[in-house]
N, C-alpha and C positions, 0 to 999 in steps of 0.2 A: 580785521578790516585791512590792515597793512598788506596782507597777502593778496586780497582781492584787488586792491589798488595797484599793487605791483604787477599782477597778472594782466589787468586791463591795459595798463600803459605799455607793457611789454608786447602784448598782442597788437597794439596800435603802432608798434615799430620803434618805441623809445627804449633806450638803455636805462635801466633802473638800478640804483643802489638803495636798498631798503635797510633801515635800522630801527631799533625799537625805542630810541630816546634821543633827545637833542644832544646830550653829551657824547653820544656815540657818533653823531653826524659831524661834529667839529673836526676831528682828525681827517675825515674824508675831504671836507671842504679845504683843508690846508694842503692836502696832497694831490688833489685832482681838480680838473675844471668841470664845473656843472653849469648847464644852461638854466636850470630851474631847481629851486628848493621848494618842495611840496611838504608842508608840515601841518600837523594838527596844532592847534594853539595850546590846548591843555595837555601837558605831558609831565611825567615825573622828572625830577632833577633840574630840568631847564625847560621853560615853556617855549612855545613856538615864537613868541615875540622876541625873547632874548636870543634865541637861535638865529632869527632873521637879522638881529642887530650884529651878532658875531659874524654872520655871513657877509653883511655889508662891509665890515672891516676887512675880512679875509679876501672876499671875492666880490667886489662892488658891482660887477657886471651881471652877476647871477640874478635872475628874476626870482620873485618869491610869490608863492601862492599858499594861502592858509585854508584849512578846512576846519570847521567848528560847528558845534551844535548849540552854541550859546550866543544869543543876540548881543548881550552886554559885552561879552568878550570880543565879538566881532566889531563892535563900535570902538573898543579900546585899540584893537589891532589896526583899524583904519586910521585912527588918529596917530598912532606911533609908527606905522609903516604905510604911508599914504599911497605908495606906488604898488603895493601888494594887491593881488587879487584875493578875494575871499569867496569860498564855496561853502554854503551852509548845508549842514546835515538836516534831514536825510537827502541824499542825492542819488541818482542812478549813475552807474559807472560810465555810461555813455556820456552823461553830462560832464563828468570829470575829463574824459578824453577830449570832448569838444572845447572845454575851457582851456585845456593845455594847448590845443591847436590854435586857439585864438591868441594866446600869449605869444606864440612863435610867429603867427601871422603879423601881429602888431609890431613885433621886433623886426621882421623882414621889411615891413613898410617904413618903419622909422629909419632904417639904414639905407633906403633908396634915395 
């Protein structure tokens, strides 16, 4: 699934760094600037909520978007990361791209 998400976002004009687990994402967040962290919530070693918390410490201006297939996990994420967007599985890749575009539109409007 990560490959399809990466491909769809790259085709839409975004630069993407894809990793297979939250623990692999942390060093990237420490070394580079990212506008958006897109993470599954359920992952090995470090779940998406913990990754988002680490991201908030390292790069507080980075927006967060979760993808999940579990409604209960989605509720937990919305309580613990109230400003994060959540996209529920299954979704079409076009929906993902549209949601990412909305995040950046909201960000532009907020800075005006």
